[in-house]
C-alpha positions as CSV (number, residue, x, y, z in Angstrom):
1,M,1.6,-8.2,18.8
2,K,0.9,-8.8,14.5
3,K,2.0,-6.0,12.5
4,R,-1.0,-4.5,10.4
5,I,-1.4,-4.2,6.4
6,L,-3.7,-2.3,4.9
7,I,-4.5,-3.7,1.2
8,V,-5.8,-0.6,-0.9
9,E,-6.6,-2.2,-4.3
10,D,-9.6,-2.6,-6.4
11,E,-9.1,-5.6,-8.2
12,Q,-10.4,-8.0,-6.1
13,D,-8.1,-10.9,-7.1
14,M,-5.0,-8.8,-6.6
15,R,-6.4,-7.8,-3.5
16,D,-7.4,-11.4,-2.2
17,A,-3.9,-13.2,-3.2
18,M,-1.7,-10.4,-1.5
19,S,-4.2,-10.6,1.8
20,D,-4.2,-14.8,1.7
21,A,-0.3,-14.7,1.4
22,L,0.4,-11.8,4.5
23,E,-1.7,-13.7,6.4
24,Q,-0.2,-16.7,5.5
25,R,3.4,-15.0,6.8
26,G,1.6,-14.0,10.3
27,Y,0.1,-10.6,9.3
28,E,-3.0,-9.0,10.5
29,V,-4.1,-7.7,7.0
30,L,-7.1,-4.9,6.5
31,V,-8.1,-4.5,2.7
32,A,-9.8,-1.4,0.9
33,E,-11.7,-1.4,-2.8
34,N,-10.6,2.0,-3.8
35,G,-8.4,4.9,-1.8
36,E,-11.7,6.5,0.0
37,V,-12.4,3.0,2.1
38,G,-8.8,3.0,2.1
39,L,-8.2,6.3,3.5
40,S,-11.0,6.0,6.2
41,L,-9.4,3.0,6.9
42,A,-5.7,3.9,7.6
43,T,-7.1,6.8,9.5
44,Q,-9.0,4.8,11.9
45,E,-6.5,1.7,12.4
46,R,-3.2,3.0,11.4
47,P,-1.7,0.0,9.8
48,D,1.9,-0.3,10.3
49,F,1.8,-0.4,6.0
50,I,-0.1,0.3,3.7
51,I,0.0,-1.4,-0.2
52,L,-1.3,1.5,-2.4
53,D,-2.4,0.7,-6.0
54,L,-2.6,4.1,-7.9
55,L,-5.7,3.9,-10.2
56,M,-8.6,3.6,-8.0
57,P,-12.0,4.6,-8.5
58,K,-13.4,7.6,-5.9
59,V,-9.7,8.6,-4.9
60,G,-7.0,7.5,-6.5
61,G,-3.4,6.3,-4.9
62,Q,-1.9,9.3,-5.8
63,E,-4.4,11.3,-3.5
64,M,-4.8,9.2,-0.9
65,L,-0.7,9.4,-0.2
66,E,-1.2,13.3,-0.6
67,Y,-4.0,13.4,2.2
68,L,-2.1,10.9,4.6
69,R,1.1,12.9,4.3
70,R,-1.2,15.9,5.9
71,D,-2.4,13.8,8.8
72,P,0.1,13.7,11.3
73,W,0.4,9.8,11.7
74,G,0.3,9.5,8.2
75,K,3.0,11.4,6.8
76,D,5.4,8.5,8.4
77,V,3.2,5.5,7.5
78,K,5.1,3.2,5.0
79,V,3.8,3.2,2.0
80,L,4.2,0.8,-1.0
81,I,3.2,1.8,-4.4
82,L,1.7,-1.0,-6.6
83,T,1.0,-0.2,-9.7
84,A,0.7,-1.2,-13.3
85,M,1.9,2.4,-14.6
86,D,5.4,2.4,-15.0
87,D,6.1,6.0,-15.7
88,V,8.8,8.0,-14.3
89,Q,6.7,10.5,-13.3
90,N,4.3,8.4,-10.9
91,V,7.8,7.0,-9.9
92,A,9.5,10.3,-9.0
93,E,6.1,11.6,-7.7
94,G,5.7,8.7,-5.0
95,Y,9.1,8.8,-3.8
96,Q,8.8,12.7,-2.9
97,K,5.9,12.1,-0.8
98,G,8.0,9.4,1.1
99,I,6.9,6.4,-0.3
100,T,9.1,3.4,0.9
101,D,9.0,1.3,-2.2
102,Y,7.5,1.1,-5.9
103,V,6.5,-1.9,-7.7
104,I,5.2,-2.5,-11.2
105,K,2.7,-5.0,-11.2
106,S,3.7,-6.6,-14.3
107,S,7.2,-7.4,-13.1
108,A,6.8,-8.1,-9.7
109,S,5.5,-11.6,-8.5
110,L,3.4,-12.1,-5.0
111,D,6.0,-13.9,-3.5
112,D,8.2,-10.4,-4.3
113,I,5.7,-8.2,-3.2
114,V,5.6,-10.4,0.1
115,R,9.2,-9.8,0.5
116,K,9.7,-6.3,0.1
117,V,6.9,-5.7,2.7
118,S,8.5,-7.7,5.1
119,T,12.3,-6.6,4.7
120,A,10.5,-2.5,4.9
121,I,8.1,-3.3,7.9
122,H,10.9,-4.5,10.0
123,V,13.1,-2.2,9.0
124,S,12.8,1.1,11.3
């Protein structure tokens, strides 16, 4: 059975590139253009892994993560934060909420992101 990954990213080019790269590696990919849609998809579809941008319209990434962590299923789902923000407070806040990893968009290639997802999704 294919592992399912939810990408919650408001930048369409970034969302499409990650989706294509992950599908080429055999994952089933769900996409959401904001945290509101992402939260709805996450709780309905229960993906194995979530890639979550922080700065998005409607419901931001930190807020979505808070909602997820209150849900019995969502409290343990693996989440990779993907953002342009590199301040220590956001990194610390993410790890306090149990994220799996944190990637700064400008510091990582698409291959780096896919590698991190593949490694994390296959580690219990």
